[in-house]
C-alpha positions in Angstrom: -19.0 14.0 18.6 -16.2 11.4 20.0 -15.6 10.6 15.8 -15.4 14.0 15.0 -12.4 14.2 17.9 -10.6 11.6 17.1 -10.6 12.7 13.3 -9.4 16.5 14.5 -6.9 14.9 16.6 -5.3 12.8 14.1 -5.4 15.6 11.5 -3.5 17.8 14.0 -1.3 15.1 15.1 -0.2 14.0 11.1 0.3 17.4 10.3 2.9 18.0 12.7 4.8 15.0 11.6 4.1 16.0 8.1 6.1 19.2 8.9 8.7 17.3 11.0 9.4 14.9 8.4 9.9 18.0 5.7 12.1 19.9 8.3 14.2 16.5 9.1 14.8 16.3 5.4 15.9 20.0 5.6 18.1 19.9 8.3 22.0 19.8 7.7 22.6 18.1 10.9 22.2 14.6 10.1 25.9 13.8 11.3 28.2 16.1 13.5 31.8 15.6 14.5 32.2 13.4 17.4 33.9 15.5 19.8 34.9 13.1 22.6 38.5 12.8 21.9 39.2 16.4 20.7 36.8 18.6 22.3 39.0 21.7 21.5 39.1 22.3 17.6 38.4 25.3 15.6 36.9 23.6 12.9 33.2 21.3 13.6 31.9 19.7 10.6 28.4 17.8 10.1 26.7 16.7 7.0 23.3 16.5 5.7 21.4 14.8 2.7 22.1 17.7 0.5 25.4 19.3 1.5 28.3 19.5 3.9 29.3 22.5 5.9 32.1 23.5 8.3 31.6 25.9 11.0 35.0 27.6 12.7 35.6 29.1 15.5 35.0 32.7 14.7 31.5 31.9 14.0 31.8 31.4 9.8 29.9 29.0 8.3 30.5 27.5 4.8 28.0 25.0 3.0 28.7 23.0 0.4 26.2 20.8 -1.7 26.7 17.7 -3.3 27.2 18.3 -6.9 27.1 14.5 -7.8 24.8 12.0 -7.5 26.3 9.1 -8.8 29.1 9.0 -6.9 26.9 9.0 -3.6 26.5 5.5 -1.9 23.5 3.5 -2.7 22.4 3.8 1.0 22.7 7.0 1.1 20.5 7.9 -2.4 17.9 5.4 -1.2 17.4 7.5 2.3 16.9 10.0 0.4 14.4 8.7 -1.7 12.5 7.4 1.5 12.4 11.4 3.1 11.1 12.7 -0.4 8.3 9.4 -0.8 7.4 10.4 2.4 7.0 14.1 2.1 4.7 13.8 -1.6 2.4 10.9 0.6 1.6 13.3 3.6 1.3 16.3 1.9 -1.3 14.3 -0.2 -2.9 12.4 2.5 -3.1 16.6 4.3 -5.4 17.7 1.1 -7.3 14.3 1.3 -8.1 14.6 5.1 -9.2 18.4 4.7 -11.7 17.5 2.2 -12.5 14.3 4.6 -13.1 16.3 7.7 -16.5 16.0 9.5 -16.7 19.6 10.4 -16.7 20.9 6.4 -19.1 20.5 4.5 -18.8 20.7 0.6 -21.6 20.2 -1.3 -23.9 17.3 -0.9 -20.9 15.2 -0.2 -22.2 11.9 1.7 -21.0 10.6 4.9 -19.6 7.2 3.1 -17.6 9.3 0.9 -15.8 11.3 3.7 -14.9 7.6 5.6 -13.5 6.0 2.6 -11.6 9.7 2.3 -10.8 9.6 5.9 -9.3 6.4 5.3 -7.3 7.0 2.2 -5.6 9.9 3.8 -4.8 7.8 6.8 -2.9 4.9 4.8 -1.1 7.9 3.2 -0.3 9.0 6.7 0.6 5.6 8.1 3.1 4.9 4.8 5.0 8.5 4.9 5.6 7.7 9.0 6.9 4.1 8.2 9.1 5.5 5.0 10.5 8.6 7.2 11.6 6.2 10.0 12.7 3.2 7.6 15.1 6.4 6.0 16.4 7.8 9.4 17.0 4.2 10.7 18.8 3.3 7.7 21.4 6.7 8.0 21.8 6.0 11.5 23.3 2.3 10.4 25.3 3.5 8.3 26.9 6.4 10.9 27.0 3.4 13.5 28.8 1.2 10.5 31.7 4.2 9.9 31.9 5.2 13.5 33.2 1.5 14.6 35.0 1.3 11.3 36.8 4.6 12.3 37.6 3.5 15.8 39.1 0.1 15.1 41.5 1.8 12.6 42.3 4.9 15.2 43.2 1.7 18.5 45.0 -0.1 15.8 47.8 2.3 16.0 47.4 4.6 12.8 49.1 7.5 12.2 46.2 9.1 10.3 43.0 10.5 12.5 40.0 10.2 11.1 36.5 12.1 11.6 34.3 10.2 13.4 30.4 11.3 13.1 27.8 10.8 15.1 24.1 11.3 15.6 22.5 14.5 14.4 19.8 16.4 15.7 17.8 15.8 12.2 17.9 11.7 13.1 16.0 12.6 16.2 13.5 15.3 14.5 13.0 12.5 11.5 11.9 9.8 14.1 9.3 11.8 16.2 8.0 13.1 13.4 7.9 9.7 11.4 6.2 8.3 14.5 3.7 11.3 15.0 2.4 10.8 11.4 1.9 6.9 12.4 0.3 7.9 15.0 -2.3 10.4 13.0 -3.1 7.9 10.1 -4.0 5.1 12.9 -6.3 8.0 14.2 -7.7 8.9 11.0 -8.3 5.1 10.4 -10.1 4.4 13.7 -12.3 7.4 13.0 -13.3 6.4 9.2 -15.4 3.1 11.4 -17.4 5.9 13.3 -18.2 7.7 9.6 -19.6 5.0 8.1 -23.6 5.3 7.8 -24.9 2.4 9.8 -27.5 1.9 6.5 -24.4 1.2 4.5 -23.1 -1.7 7.0 -25.8 -3.8 6.8 -27.8 -3.6 3.5 -31.4 -5.2 2.9 -34.0 -4.5 0.6 -38.0 -5.4 0.9 -40.7 -5.9 -1.2 -44.4 -5.5 -0.2 -47.0 -6.5 -2.7 -48.9 -3.5 -3.8 -52.6 -5.0 -3.3 -54.1 -7.6 -1.6 -53.0 -10.6 -0.3 -54.5 -13.6 -2.9 -54.3 -17.0 -1.9 -54.6 -19.7 -4.4 -56.4 -23.3 -4.2 -55.3 -26.0 -6.5 -57.8 -28.8 -7.2 -58.1 -32.1 -9.0 -57.1 -32.0 -12.3 -59.7 -34.4 -14.7 -58.0 -36.0 -17.5 -60.2 -36.0 -20.5 -60.5 -38.0 -23.8 -60.5 -34.9 -25.8 -64.2 -35.9 -27.6 -66.0 -34.7 -24.7 -68.4 -31.7 -26.6 -68.1 -28.0 -25.3 -70.6 -26.8 -22.7 -72.0 -23.5 -23.8 -72.8 -21.0 -21.3 -76.4 -19.8 -21.0 -76.7 -16.5 -20.4 -80.7 -15.1 -19.7 -82.0 -12.9 -17.5 -82.1 -15.1 -14.6 -78.1 -15.6 -14.5 -76.4 -14.3 -12.1 -72.8 -14.4 -11.8 -71.6 -16.8 -9.3 -70.4 -15.8 -5.8 -67.3 -16.9 -4.2 -68.0 -19.2 -0.8 -66.8 -18.6 2.3 -64.0 -21.8 1.5 -62.5 -19.9 -1.3 -64.6 -22.0 -3.6 -66.6 -20.5 -6.5 -70.6 -21.5 -7.0 -72.3 -22.5 -10.1 -76.0 -22.3 -10.9 -77.8 -25.5 -10.9 -79.9 -26.7 -13.7 -83.1 -25.8 -11.5 -82.5 -22.4 -11.5 -83.2 -21.8 -15.1 -86.8 -23.0 -14.5 
């Protein structure tokens, strides 16, 4: 029962994490304009992975996508790739995990097959969560670097006031979603241990004899010269089959038994 609960909870937590990764990737508030020095402004800028937006005080919002790929920074493209890889692995992990749930029976699938599928989905969730956390952290590092560079330029007496960008809501959603996917993957890996049958852990084969136990005795071997005459077996009416004695040796009739 505990294995089923752990597997179900891991599936639910991982589903929430993958959904959060997809939501954070599609959000536009990855970086928002810093309003510390200018709290009252008519234009508010914010950027995402796929487009940049401008919101005016009248409520009108205009967004424009990035119409170039080579013109974007390499780290920016790396963040995109990490988030996409996390989404793909998460979706594949969910598909595998659905068929691996213990409460769902599909044909004659054995518990060992479900255990392998559970472990596979757990590893996929862990890798997806790590990709999301890494991508969000790299983007946050880029924001921190640009922020302090803009601040240094402002305090050096430059007349051009540059817009500084700070953390957007999508970053926090990505961090939380990556953590949920990571925790769900760990729970799936723990549930895999309980799904493995006991007989498959310690495989042993025992062989039993079909007949009765037969004991063999070895006697001394007499070496002959090779010129001894062959002994002929006498068959007669008085000849009987030799009986086996108690010590296991065969007793043969003597010459007086035929008189």
